[in-house]
C-alpha positions in Angstrom: -10.3 -9.7 -24.4 -10.9 -10.6 -28.1 -8.5 -13.6 -27.8 -10.5 -15.2 -24.9 -11.9 -18.6 -25.3 -15.3 -18.6 -27.1 -17.7 -21.4 -26.4 -21.3 -22.4 -27.1 -23.9 -21.6 -24.5 -24.0 -25.3 -23.4 -20.2 -25.3 -22.9 -20.4 -22.0 -21.1 -23.0 -23.4 -18.8 -20.9 -26.4 -18.1 -17.9 -24.2 -17.1 -20.2 -21.9 -15.1 -21.6 -24.8 -13.0 -18.0 -25.8 -12.2 -17.3 -22.3 -11.1 -20.5 -22.1 -9.1 -19.4 -25.1 -7.1 -16.1 -23.3 -6.3 -18.0 -20.1 -5.4 -20.3 -22.0 -3.0 -17.4 -23.6 -1.4 -15.7 -20.2 -0.9 -19.0 -18.8 0.6 -19.2 -21.7 3.1 -15.5 -21.2 4.0 -16.0 -17.5 4.4 -19.0 -18.2 6.7 -16.8 -20.5 8.7 -14.0 -17.9 9.1 -16.6 -15.2 10.1 -17.8 -17.7 12.8 -14.2 -18.1 14.1 -13.8 -14.3 14.0 -16.9 -13.9 16.3 -15.5 -16.5 18.6 -12.2 -14.6 19.2 -11.7 -13.6 22.9 -12.0 -9.9 23.7 -9.4 -7.7 25.3 -10.6 -5.0 27.7 -9.4 -1.5 26.7 -7.9 0.0 29.9 -6.2 3.1 28.4 -8.3 6.2 28.3 -8.1 7.4 24.7 -9.4 10.9 24.0 -9.9 12.2 20.5 -10.5 15.6 18.9 -13.8 15.6 17.0 -15.9 18.2 15.2 -18.0 18.6 18.3 -15.1 18.6 20.7 -13.2 16.0 22.8 -14.6 12.5 22.8 -13.5 9.2 24.4 -13.4 5.9 22.6 -16.6 4.9 24.5 -18.2 8.1 23.2 -17.5 7.1 19.6 -20.0 4.2 19.9 -22.7 6.9 19.7 -25.2 4.8 21.7 -24.5 1.5 19.9 -22.7 -1.5 21.2 -20.3 -2.1 18.3 -17.7 0.2 16.7 -15.8 -0.2 13.5 -12.7 2.0 13.0 -11.0 2.7 9.7 -7.4 3.5 10.8 -6.9 6.1 8.0 -3.3 7.0 7.0 -3.1 10.7 7.5 -0.1 11.7 9.7 0.6 15.2 11.0 1.8 17.6 8.3 0.7 15.4 5.3 -0.8 17.4 2.5 -3.4 14.8 1.9 -4.5 11.4 3.1 -3.3 8.1 1.7 -4.7 7.5 -1.7 -5.6 3.8 -1.0 -7.2 4.8 2.3 -9.2 7.3 0.4 -10.3 4.6 -2.0 -11.5 2.7 1.0 -13.3 5.7 2.5 -15.1 6.4 -0.7 -17.3 3.4 0.2 -18.1 4.5 3.8 -20.9 7.0 3.5 -23.2 4.5 1.8 -22.7 1.9 4.5 -23.2 4.0 7.6 -27.0 4.0 7.7 -27.2 0.3 7.2 -24.5 -0.4 9.8 -26.3 1.9 12.3 -29.5 -0.3 11.9 -27.4 -3.3 12.8 -26.1 -1.7 16.1 -22.7 -0.7 14.5 -21.1 2.8 14.4 -18.3 3.4 11.9 -15.7 6.1 12.2 -12.3 7.0 10.8 -9.4 7.8 13.0 -6.1 9.5 12.0 -3.1 11.0 13.7 -3.2 14.3 11.9 -4.6 17.3 13.9 -8.4 17.8 13.4 -7.9 20.9 11.2 -5.8 18.9 8.7 -8.4 16.1 8.7 -11.2 18.6 8.1 -9.4 20.3 5.3 -9.0 17.0 3.4 -12.5 15.8 4.3 -14.0 18.9 2.8 -12.0 18.4 -0.4 -13.3 14.8 -0.7 -16.9 15.6 0.2 -17.2 12.8 2.8 -19.8 12.9 5.5 -18.8 10.1 7.9 -17.4 10.8 11.4 -13.6 11.3 11.4 -11.7 12.1 14.5 -8.1 12.9 15.4 -5.9 10.8 17.7 -3.2 13.4 17.6 -1.1 13.3 20.8 -2.4 9.8 21.8 -1.0 6.3 21.5 -4.1 4.9 19.8 -2.7 4.3 16.3 0.5 2.9 17.6 -1.2 0.7 20.2 -3.5 -0.8 17.5 -0.7 -1.5 15.0 -0.8 1.2 12.3 1.6 3.9 13.4 5.3 3.4 14.1 7.9 5.5 15.9 11.0 6.8 14.1 13.1 4.3 16.2 10.9 1.4 15.0 11.1 2.6 11.3 14.9 3.0 11.6 15.3 -0.7 12.3 14.1 -1.5 8.8 11.4 -3.9 10.3 8.2 -3.1 12.0 5.6 -5.2 13.8 2.7 -5.0 11.4 -0.1 -7.6 10.7 1.0 -9.8 13.6 4.6 -10.2 12.5 7.9 -8.3 11.9 7.8 -7.0 8.3 10.6 -5.5 6.3 8.8 -2.2 6.0 9.9 1.4 6.7 6.6 3.2 6.8 5.4 5.5 9.6 1.8 4.8 8.8 0.0 1.7 7.4 -3.7 0.9 7.0 -6.0 -1.1 9.3 -9.6 -1.8 10.4 -10.3 -2.4 14.0 -13.5 -3.4 15.8 -14.6 -2.7 19.4 -17.5 -3.7 21.6 -19.1 -2.0 24.6 -21.0 -3.9 27.3 -23.9 -2.9 29.4 -21.6 -1.4 32.1 -19.9 0.8 29.5 -16.6 -1.1 29.4 -14.9 -1.2 26.0 -13.2 -4.2 24.5 -11.0 -4.7 21.4 -12.5 -7.7 19.5 -10.7 -7.7 16.1 -8.2 -5.9 13.8 -7.2 -6.6 10.2 -4.3 -5.2 8.2 -2.6 -5.6 4.8 -5.0 -7.1 2.3 -7.5 -7.6 5.1 -8.6 -4.0 4.7 -10.0 -4.9 1.2 -13.1 -5.7 3.3 -13.9 -2.0 2.8 -13.3 -1.9 -1.0 -16.6 -2.7 -2.6 -15.3 -1.6 -6.0 -12.8 -4.5 -5.9 -15.7 -6.9 -5.4 -17.3 -5.6 -8.6 -14.0 -5.7 -10.6 -13.5 -9.3 -9.6 -16.7 -10.1 -11.5 -15.5 -8.6 -14.8 -13.4 -10.1 -17.6 -10.4 -7.9 -16.9 -10.7 -8.3 -13.1 -8.6 -5.9 -11.1 -6.1 -5.6 -14.1 -3.2 -5.3 -11.7 0.3 -6.7 -11.8 2.3 -8.1 -8.9 4.0 -5.2 -7.1 1.7 -2.7 -8.9 -1.4 -3.3 -6.9 -3.7 -0.3 -6.7 -1.3 1.7 -9.0 -4.4 2.7 -11.0 -6.3 4.1 -8.1 -6.7 7.9 -7.9 -8.3 10.3 -5.5 -11.8 10.4 -6.8 -11.4 14.1 -7.7 -8.1 13.4 -9.6 -9.2 10.9 -12.3 -8.8 12.1 -15.9 -12.3 12.8 -17.4 -13.6 10.0 -19.6 -13.6 10.6 -23.3 -17.1 11.5 -24.5 -19.1 8.5 -25.8 -20.0 8.5 -29.5 -23.7 8.8 -30.1 -24.9 6.6 -33.0 -28.2 7.4 -34.5 -29.8 4.5 -36.4 -32.1 5.0 -39.3 -35.7 5.6 -38.3 -34.9 6.3 -34.6 -35.2 10.1 -33.9 -36.7 11.8 -37.0 -39.0 8.9 -37.8 -40.2 8.7 -34.2 -41.2 12.4 -34.4 -42.8 12.1 -37.8 
């Protein structure tokens, strides 16, 4: 960081105004993409998905919890896994703060995983999360919505993920899916995003993108630094510097 270009305030402002023009263009383009996203046609969900939740069995329609829009984090936690995916956990660390705001915009947010509910609850207790998280164990939900893959699919060395055949051999991958429910109670699939699209949940990334070091990641090592929030090494204590006349003089 000490070798970075140093400029006068006037030169900095000149460069900042150039960047502001690019930022505003990106904002307008992002608004345009959001508009296109809202214009996507809907697909009626005809299969009767039933999930295991903390309060018992619930349908996909039940998960809306009285609202008309549902956002699902398709959380990578397969049956028998000791813990959930580290990157999905990084995503989920941002959820609890969002739920109250989403609820007041007619949106319910839940996580869904293939692991049995007892395995989900064990991991959730460890992480201290409060958001709703249900199990799709024994259903086709995760497979139908593009994040879980059969052994036969994995064995081929290519799986259909993010709207194309990818040279991947994973049984689970991340996604975010959105559903709507109309006045008659019918449920529709409106949108799903995968791959880097799930960064929409990673508010920490947005903050890192503002800093001089940025994400500080290398190609092929994306998210290598991320830890479960209870597994980071403690930060070294900060040194306290007492300047002359600060503490003692203030009390004198």
